[in-house]
C-alpha positions in Angstrom: -35.9 26.3 -20.3 -33.2 23.8 -19.6 -29.7 23.8 -18.2 -27.0 23.4 -20.9 -23.6 22.1 -19.8 -21.8 25.4 -20.3 -18.2 24.5 -20.1 -18.4 21.3 -22.3 -20.5 23.3 -24.9 -18.0 26.1 -25.0 -15.1 23.6 -25.1 -16.7 21.7 -28.1 -17.4 24.9 -30.0 -13.7 25.8 -29.5 -12.6 22.3 -30.6 -14.8 22.5 -33.7 -13.3 25.9 -34.6 -9.8 24.4 -34.3 -11.0 21.4 -36.4 -12.2 23.8 -39.2 -8.8 25.5 -39.1 -7.1 22.1 -39.3 -9.1 21.2 -42.4 -8.0 24.4 -44.1 -4.3 24.1 -43.3 -4.2 20.3 -44.1 -5.8 21.0 -47.5 -3.2 23.6 -48.1 -0.4 21.2 -47.2 -1.8 18.4 -49.4 -2.0 20.9 -52.3 1.7 21.6 -51.7 2.4 17.9 -52.4 2.6 16.7 -48.8 1.5 13.1 -48.2 -1.4 12.7 -45.8 0.3 10.0 -43.8 3.4 12.1 -43.3 1.2 15.0 -42.3 -0.5 12.7 -39.7 3.0 11.7 -38.4 4.3 15.2 -37.9 1.1 16.4 -36.4 0.9 13.7 -33.7 4.6 13.7 -33.1 4.6 17.4 -32.3 1.4 17.0 -30.2 3.2 14.3 -28.2 6.1 16.6 -27.4 3.7 19.3 -26.3 1.5 17.0 -24.2 4.4 15.2 -22.4 5.3 18.0 -19.9 1.8 19.5 -19.7 0.0 16.1 -19.0 2.5 15.2 -16.3 2.2 18.6 -14.7 -1.6 18.7 -14.9 -2.0 15.2 -13.4 0.9 15.5 -10.9 -1.3 15.1 -7.8 -3.5 12.4 -9.1 -2.1 10.0 -11.7 -3.9 6.6 -12.1 -1.7 3.6 -12.4 -1.2 2.1 -15.9 -2.1 -1.5 -16.4 -1.8 -3.8 -19.4 -5.5 -3.5 -20.1 -5.3 0.3 -20.1 -2.3 0.4 -22.4 -4.1 -2.1 -24.7 -7.1 0.3 -24.7 -4.7 3.1 -25.7 -3.4 1.0 -28.5 -6.9 0.2 -29.8 -7.9 3.9 -29.5 -4.8 4.9 -31.5 -5.4 2.3 -34.1 -9.0 3.5 -34.7 -7.9 7.1 -34.7 -5.1 6.4 -37.2 -7.3 4.6 -39.6 -10.0 7.2 -39.2 -7.6 9.9 -40.3 -6.1 7.7 -43.1 -9.4 6.7 -44.5 -10.7 10.2 -44.3 -7.9 11.8 -46.3 -7.8 9.0 -48.8 -11.5 9.1 -49.4 -11.5 12.8 -50.0 -8.6 12.5 -52.4 -10.4 9.8 -54.4 -13.9 11.3 -54.4 -14.5 15.0 -53.5 -14.5 17.2 -50.4 -18.3 17.7 -50.8 -19.0 13.9 -50.6 -16.5 13.7 -47.7 -18.3 16.5 -45.8 -21.6 14.9 -46.4 -20.7 11.4 -45.3 -18.7 12.6 -42.2 -21.9 13.9 -40.8 -23.1 10.3 -40.3 -20.8 10.1 -37.3 -23.5 11.4 -34.8 -25.9 8.7 -36.1 -23.3 5.9 -35.9 -22.2 7.0 -32.5 -25.7 7.1 -31.1 -26.5 3.7 -32.5 -23.2 2.2 -31.0 -23.8 3.9 -27.7 -27.4 2.6 -27.5 -26.2 -0.9 -28.6 -23.5 -1.0 -25.9 -25.9 0.5 -23.3 -23.9 3.6 -22.8 -27.0 5.6 -23.7 -30.5 4.7 -22.6 -33.2 4.4 -25.2 -36.7 4.4 -23.8 -39.3 5.3 -26.4 -41.8 6.2 -23.6 -39.3 8.7 -22.2 -39.5 12.2 -23.6 -35.7 12.7 -23.2 -34.9 9.6 -25.3 -37.4 10.8 -27.9 -35.8 14.2 -28.0 -32.3 12.8 -28.4 -33.4 10.4 -31.2 -35.4 12.9 -33.1 -32.6 15.5 -32.6 -30.0 13.2 -34.0 -32.1 12.7 -37.1 -32.6 16.4 -37.5 -28.9 17.1 -37.0 -28.0 14.7 -39.8 -30.7 16.1 -42.1 -29.5 19.6 -41.5 -25.9 18.6 -42.2 -26.9 17.1 -45.5 -28.9 20.2 -46.5 -26.0 22.5 -45.6 -23.6 20.4 -47.7 -25.7 19.4 -50.7 -28.2 22.2 -51.2 -27.2 25.7 -52.1 -30.3 27.6 -53.2 -30.4 31.3 -54.2 -27.6 33.6 -53.0 -28.4 35.8 -50.0 -25.4 38.1 -50.7 -26.1 41.3 -52.6 -22.4 41.6 -53.6 -22.2 38.2 -55.2 -25.1 38.4 -57.6 -22.9 37.7 -60.5 -21.6 34.5 -59.0 -25.0 33.4 -57.8 -26.2 32.9 -61.3 -23.6 30.2 -61.9 -24.2 28.5 -58.5 -27.1 26.1 -59.0 -28.1 23.3 -56.7 -25.6 20.5 -56.5 -27.2 17.5 -58.1 -26.4 13.9 -57.1 -24.9 13.2 -60.6 -22.4 16.1 -60.1 -21.7 15.0 -56.6 -21.0 11.4 -57.4 -19.3 11.5 -60.8 -17.0 14.5 -60.5 -14.2 12.0 -59.7 -13.7 8.6 -61.4 -13.1 6.7 -58.1 -16.0 8.0 -56.2 -17.2 4.5 -55.3 -14.0 3.6 -53.6 -13.8 7.1 -52.1 -17.3 6.8 -50.7 -16.5 3.4 -49.1 -13.3 4.8 -47.5 -15.2 7.8 -46.1 -17.9 5.4 -44.7 -15.1 3.4 -43.1 -13.8 6.7 -41.7 -17.2 7.4 -40.1 -17.4 4.0 -38.6 -13.9 4.2 -37.2 -14.4 7.7 -35.8 -17.7 6.6 -34.1 -16.0 3.5 -32.6 -13.1 5.8 -31.5 -15.5 8.0 -29.5 -17.1 4.9 -27.9 -13.7 3.3 -27.0 -12.5 6.7 -25.7 -15.5 7.0 -23.4 -15.0 3.5 -22.1 -11.3 4.1 -21.3 -12.1 7.3 -19.5 -14.3 5.5 -17.0 -11.3 3.3 -16.0 -8.5 5.9 -16.5 -9.9 9.5 -15.9 -6.6 11.3 -16.7 -7.6 12.9 -19.9 -4.3 14.5 -20.9 -2.2 11.4 -20.3 -4.6 9.4 -22.4 -4.3 11.9 -25.2 -0.5 11.8 -24.9 -0.4 8.0 -25.4 -2.9 8.3 -28.2 -0.9 10.9 -30.1 2.3 9.0 -29.4 1.0 5.7 -30.7 -0.6 7.3 -33.7 2.8 8.9 -34.5 4.5 5.5 -34.3 1.8 3.9 -36.5 2.0 6.6 -39.1 5.8 6.5 -39.1 5.8 2.8 -39.8 3.2 3.1 -42.6 4.9 6.2 -43.9 8.3 4.5 -44.3 6.7 1.6 -46.1 4.5 3.8 -48.5 6.8 6.8 -48.8 10.3 5.6 -49.6 11.4 8.9 -51.0 13.1 10.8 -48.2 12.4 14.1 -49.8 8.7 13.5 -49.1 9.4 14.0 -45.4 10.9 17.5 -46.0 9.5 20.5 -44.1 11.5 23.1 -46.0 8.3 24.6 -47.4 7.0 27.3 -45.2 3.4 26.2 -46.0 4.1 22.6 -44.9 5.9 23.7 -41.8 3.2 26.2 -40.8 0.5 23.6 -41.4 2.3 21.0 -39.3 2.8 23.5 -36.4 -0.9 24.4 -36.4 -2.1 20.8 -36.7 0.2 19.7 -33.9 -0.7 22.5 -31.5 -4.4 23.2 -32.3 -5.4 20.2 -34.3 -4.0 17.3 -32.2 -2.9 18.7 -28.8 -5.7 21.2 -28.2 -8.6 19.9 -30.1 -8.2 16.2 -29.0 -7.5 17.2 -25.4 -10.6 19.5 -25.2 -12.8 16.9 -26.9 -11.5 14.2 -24.5 -12.3 16.4 -21.5 -15.8 17.0 -22.8 -16.2 13.3 -23.5 -15.3 12.6 -19.8 -17.9 15.1 -18.6 -20.8 14.4 -21.0 -20.3 11.2 -23.0 -19.7 10.2 -26.6 -23.1 11.2 -28.0 -22.8 14.8 -26.8 -19.3 15.2 -28.4 -20.4 13.6 -31.7 -23.4 16.0 -32.0 -21.0 18.9 -32.6 -19.8 17.4 -36.0 -22.7 19.0 -37.9 -22.3 22.2 -35.9 -18.7 22.3 -37.3 -20.2 22.7 -40.8 -22.0 25.8 -39.7 -18.7 27.1 -38.2 -16.9 26.3 -41.5 -19.4 28.2 -43.6 -19.5 31.2 -41.2 -15.7 31.4 -41.3 -15.8 31.3 -45.1 -18.3 34.1 -45.3 -16.6 36.3 -42.7 -12.9 35.8 -43.5 -12.9 34.7 -47.1 -15.9 36.5 -48.5 -17.6 33.3 -49.6 -21.2 33.6 -50.9 -23.9 32.7 -48.3 -26.7 30.7 -49.9 -30.2 30.1 -48.7 -29.5 26.4 -48.4 -26.7 27.1 -45.9 -29.1 29.3 -43.8 -31.9 26.7 -43.9 -29.5 23.8 -43.0 -28.0 25.9 -40.2 -31.4 26.6 -38.7 -32.3 22.9 -38.9 -29.0 22.0 -37.2 -29.6 24.4 -34.4 -33.1 22.9 -33.9 -31.7 19.4 -33.8 -28.9 20.4 -31.4 -31.5 22.1 -29.1 -33.5 18.9 -29.1 -30.6 16.7 -28.1 -29.4 19.2 -25.4 -33.0 19.2 -24.0 -33.0 15.5 -23.8 -29.5 15.3 -22.2 -30.5 18.1 -19.7 -33.7 16.3 -18.7 -31.8 13.0 -18.2 -29.2 14.8 -16.0 -31.9 16.5 -14.0 -33.6 13.1 -13.4 -30.3 11.6 -12.2 -29.7 14.6 -9.9 -33.2 14.2 -8.4 -32.7 10.5 -7.9 -29.3 11.1 -6.2 -30.7 13.9 -3.9 -33.7 11.9 -2.9 -32.0 8.6 -2.3 -30.2 9.4 1.1 -33.4 10.9 2.6 -35.0 7.7 3.7 -32.0 6.2 5.5 -31.3 9.5 7.3 -34.9 9.7 8.4 -34.9 6.1 9.5 -31.7 6.5 11.5 -33.0 9.5 13.3 -36.2 7.6 14.3 -34.1 4.7 15.5 -31.8 7.0 17.5 -34.9 8.7 19.1 -36.5 5.4 20.0 -33.3 4.1 21.5 -32.8 7.2 23.6 -36.3 7.0 25.0 
């Protein structure tokens, strides 16, 4: 058995649940004719208003000083986050949600590679913990692709009629169901790279500025400004900014409260406690949550491929958690054993001096 970081794990599960809800409401808003860039603006603007009083209240006793380098880091983080959201929505619109879901699961792999390259994560092939994290990352990505691309036979007795028409999704159907799938796939790949870099930059900033909510406040504020500038350039029709539709208004409220303010804040806190690789590993877990929500709340058919992929994802997640836990235990052992020699030496010296 190994010790799992309980609070970060629960926090990331809650964040992924909020993210699944955000995907549903954002899709509904886009179907209602709302521009993705305007949706990004309203979401981050509302989150900024929510985080302004809460961040100042939460960090009232200990508020690190802002420097030009920290503000520059916030700007870089906001730029990466904005382009990740923009590329993601544009890629899905040009290709398909299936292709988008599949490619977004490359984020754990990209994040782990960047973290190892920047020496934020240790990679020692002789270490069992590094082997577990590397193999677990590959298993997570494999399970995510199986959940997304492979259906298999239906496991639901009530949906036998629909299971006959639900064959396995072939690569031809996946790639050619939209005419601009090449451009869409490139945009989604850019989204993965930007999101992975966003996690790495965020972890680096947190080491210098450990006030999570204030960082998220600046992030949402700068993203709102960036999306407003791009929005006024790309969306010259003022009616496109209207929130008279109840669907648009509800989607914006949910995205601002749960999608941006809550989800990003919780993810940032977990990032501060565990690091970027741990946070990125929950992206494939989010697929399992999405399919479970579809089966429970919307009566979607549960296929064998979803079950198989979910089991593989859990196995990969368990492997990564084992590696992280073993590394943490080694660090704790080193810290606890380090002061013993000086203390023993000091006591010997005091005894000899007294005699």
